N, C-alpha and C positions, 0 to 999 in steps of 0.2 A: 504493500500500500504506500509506503514512504517513497519507494522508487517511482511509483506511478505519479505521486504528487510532484516530484521533481521534473519528470517528463512533461506533465501537464503544464507546469509553470513555464518551462522553456518553449513549448509549443504555443502557448498563449502569447508570449512575447513576440515570437516570430510572426504569428498571424497578425498581431496588432501593428507591427512595423511594416508589414507588407500592405496592410489596408491603408495606413497613413501615406505610404509612398504612392499608392494609386490615387488617393484623393488629392495629393498635393503635387502631382505631376513629377514624381521622382526627385523632389528637392532634397538637398543634403545641407550640412552645416556650412558648406563653402559656396552654396548657391546665393544668388543675389536676393537680398531681403529675407534670407533664411533665419538669421539671428534677429529675433524680434524683441527679446528681453533676456535679462540674466539676473540672478539673485545669489547672494551669499547666504547660506543656510546652515543652521545648527539643529540637531535633533537629539535631545536627551531621550533615552529609551530604557525600558525594563524588559528583561527576558526571563523566562522560566524553562527549565529542561530537567529531565530525569537522567542522571548520570551515576553510574555505579550504584543503582537502586536507591539513590538519594534525590530529594528535591533540591535543585540548585537554582538560586536567583542571581541574575547578573544585572549590574548597572552598566550602561553603554552610552557613549556620546559619539555622534557622527557630525562631520563638518565638511562642507564642500560648496560647489557651485551648481545652481540649477539653470538650465538653458531652456528658454521658451516655456517654462513651467512644466516641462515634460521630462527632459533628460536631467539626471543628477549624476555627478562624478565627485567623489570625495574619499574620505578615509574614516575609519571607525576604530574605537578603542574601548575595551570593556573588561571587567573582571567580576568574579563571583563576590557577592556581598558578604557572605559568611563562609568560613571554612567548614568543610564537612568531615565527619568521622564515619567512614564507611562501616556499615553493619557487618560486612564480611571483608576480609583483607583484600586489597586490590594488588598486592605485591608480595614479595618475599621478605619484606622489611618488618621490623618490630610492630606490635599492635598499637603502640602509642604514636599513631600517625594522624596527621591532618592533611587535607588536600585543598589547594587553591586552583582556580582556573582563570586563564587570561585569554582574551580574543582581540585581535587587531589585524588591520589590513586595509584593503581597498574596497570601496562600495560603489556599485553602479545601480541605477534604478530608472525605470520608465513608467510614466504616469499616463493613464488613459483619461481623456476628457477632464482635465484638472479644474475647469471652471464650474463643473457641476457640483451640487452640494455634496453628494456622495459619489465617489469614484474609486477606481482600483489602480493600484500600482504594483509593479513587480520589481523587488529589490534583488540584487545579486551581490553577495559578500565573497570576496576572494582574499584569503589571508592565512593567518597562523592561529591555531588553537593550542594553547599551552597548558599542560597539567603539571603541577608542582606538588610533590609529596615531601613533607617535612615533619620534624618532631613536634608533637603537640605541646610539650612542656617548654615554653619560651624561656623560663628561668634557667633551663639547662640546655640552651640552644647550641647546636654544633653545626657550623656551615658545611662540614663534610657529610652531614646526614641529609642534605638536600638531593632529591632525585627529580629529574625533569623529563618531560616528553613533549616534543614539538611536532605538530602535524600540519601539513598544508590542507586547508579546509575550503571546500566549495559549498556555498550555501544559497541556493535559490529559494525565493519566498513569494508570498502573496499577501498584500495588505488591502484592507478597506479603509478609505480615508474620508474624513469629514471636514469641510471648510468651516471653521469657526469665525474667524475674522480675516481681514485681508492678509496680514502677515502670519497668521496662526492656523495650523492644521493638526487635527488629531488623527492618529491612525492605530489600527490594531490588526494583527494577523499572525502568520506563522512562517517559519522557514525550516528547511531541512539541512542539517549539518552533516556533510559527507566528508569524512577524513580520508582524502584521496591518497595521501602518501606521507610516510614518516620523514621528517626532516632530521630529527635527532631523538634518540631514545636511549636512556641509560638502562643498563641491565638490571632487572629486578622489578621494574615498574610495569604495571599492566596498561594496555592500550585501551582508551575509552572507545566505546562502540559508536557508530553513527546514531544520531538522535534528532528528534523533532524539538524545535523551540517555539514557544508562544511568546509574542512580543506586543508591546504597546508603547506609544510615545507621542511626543509633540514635535512638529516640524515648524521651526521659527525662521522667517526670512528677516535677517538683520539689515540687509541692504538690498534694495531692488532698483534696477535701472532699465527702463524701456529703451529700445533703440530710437535714436533721434532721426 
């Protein structure tokens, strides 16, 4: 089902781009009058996922540029809000372990009919998902006891967006995190499985400029 969701999101994006190209006579960003407006955007966001049989909540911030209120190109950075204590050991390390997660990379998105009150957007995150296992007792902390796993993550998603005010937009949806390849993995730490994320956030346009 999760793989079907990823395929559905990609197909929807391709269909939307094809339809837009047909309607606009195959214009692109370098065509005359193609750049109608741009915005500097920030988007604080909360995520939830189930990892290692634990509920994990993330705080995330995205920032970038929006072109014609449809295309978004930027970067994202996030981490788990609380450390988790896995109910079953995720590694061959001692039981006194806590786990943190970090996520960062590049974000792309396309928005369909952005001027409508309710509309749909398709985000795509490409970046790193980091798992850090460390000793739970911070008063007896040893740097040599840190174990890390870095994976390249591909995360297609689907959001429903609501225009609240001119510079403010609320969105909620989900994305699927596919850990496509290991970048670095220390021996003894388990690899997280691919998983679904539920997300909600606010999209804020800090600076907006129509083309003169």
